C-alpha positions in Angstrom: -113.6 -68.9 -94.6 -113.7 -69.7 -91.1 -110.9 -71.5 -89.5 -110.6 -73.2 -85.9 -107.3 -72.9 -84.2 -107.0 -75.4 -81.7 -104.3 -74.6 -78.8 -102.6 -77.6 -77.7 -99.8 -77.3 -74.8 -98.5 -79.7 -71.9 -100.2 -78.4 -68.9 -96.8 -79.0 -66.9 -95.1 -76.5 -69.2 -98.0 -73.6 -68.9 -97.0 -70.7 -66.6 -98.9 -70.7 -63.4 -101.5 -68.2 -62.1 -100.0 -65.7 -59.8 -96.6 -65.6 -61.5 -95.3 -62.9 -63.8 -95.0 -65.6 -66.5 -98.8 -66.0 -66.6 -99.6 -62.2 -66.3 -97.3 -61.9 -69.4 -99.2 -64.7 -71.2 -102.5 -63.4 -70.3 -101.3 -59.9 -71.7 -100.2 -61.6 -74.9 -103.7 -63.3 -75.5 -105.4 -59.9 -74.7 -103.0 -58.1 -77.3 -103.8 -61.3 -79.9 -107.5 -60.8 -79.2 -107.3 -56.9 -80.0 -105.2 -57.7 -83.1 -107.8 -60.2 -84.4 -110.8 -57.8 -83.5 -108.8 -55.0 -85.2 -108.9 -57.2 -88.4 -112.7 -58.0 -88.0 -111.4 -61.6 -87.8 -112.3 -62.8 -84.7 -115.6 -65.0 -84.3 -115.3 -66.6 -80.9 -112.9 -68.6 -78.7 -112.3 -69.3 -75.2 -109.9 -71.1 -72.5 -110.6 -74.7 -71.5 -110.4 -75.7 -67.9 -107.7 -78.4 -67.0 -107.8 -81.6 -68.7 -108.3 -83.2 -65.2 -112.0 -81.6 -65.6 -112.5 -83.4 -68.9 -114.9 -86.3 -69.4 -115.2 -88.6 -72.3 -118.3 -90.2 -73.6 -118.6 -93.3 -75.7 -121.8 -95.3 -76.8 -120.7 -99.0 -77.6 -123.4 -101.7 -78.3 -125.9 -99.2 -77.0 -124.4 -98.5 -73.7 -123.1 -95.2 -72.6 -119.7 -95.2 -70.9 -118.1 -92.3 -69.4 -114.4 -91.9 -68.5 -112.7 -89.3 -66.5 -110.1 -87.3 -68.4 -109.4 -86.8 -72.1 -110.0 -89.4 -75.0 -106.3 -90.0 -75.6 -103.4 -90.3 -73.2 -101.1 -87.5 -74.4 -98.8 -84.9 -72.8 -100.3 -82.3 -75.1 -103.8 -81.4 -74.3 -106.4 -79.0 -76.1 -106.1 -75.9 -73.9 -108.6 -73.5 -76.0 -109.5 -72.4 -79.5 -110.4 -69.6 -81.5 -113.0 -69.2 -84.5 -111.4 -67.0 -86.9 -112.5 -65.5 -90.2 -109.7 -65.4 -92.8 -109.2 -65.1 -96.3 -107.2 -68.2 -96.8 -105.1 -70.8 -95.0 -101.9 -68.6 -95.1 -103.6 -65.7 -93.2 -105.1 -68.3 -90.9 -101.4 -69.6 -90.5 -100.0 -66.2 -89.7 -102.6 -65.6 -87.0 -102.0 -69.3 -85.6 -98.3 -68.1 -85.2 -99.0 -65.4 -83.0 -100.9 -66.9 -80.3 -98.6 -66.7 -77.1 -98.3 -70.3 -75.9 -97.2 -71.4 -79.5 -93.6 -70.8 -78.4 -94.0 -74.0 -75.9 -97.0 -75.6 -77.4 -98.7 -75.8 -81.0 -101.8 -74.8 -83.0 -103.7 -76.9 -85.2 -105.2 -74.6 -87.8 -108.6 -76.7 -89.4 -110.8 -75.0 -92.1 -114.6 -75.1 -90.7 -117.0 -76.9 -93.1 -120.1 -75.2 -93.7 -123.4 -76.5 -95.2 -124.9 -73.7 -97.3 
């Protein structure tokens, strides 16, 4: 079964590029990617640009409205995701617990619905 691992954090808490903490975080993600690949669990994933680059689209009464920024006002924002293959939810949760920024952010694990 496939699962979506949604990575959330407060961008203010994230290590900043050019710092040793950032380099350590990137190395952690690279190691995590390799661990997923070694178990043939990686199906995809990417980091997202900062929330300041987001645009929200709504259609109400036939009118399209766009707003700069995310849909909800919140401190923790979606920063990236993985699509993985796992035998069950417990295995998906084990993978999620190994994502480097889970120690200051959170990871939402959602089964992917398929229409076969």
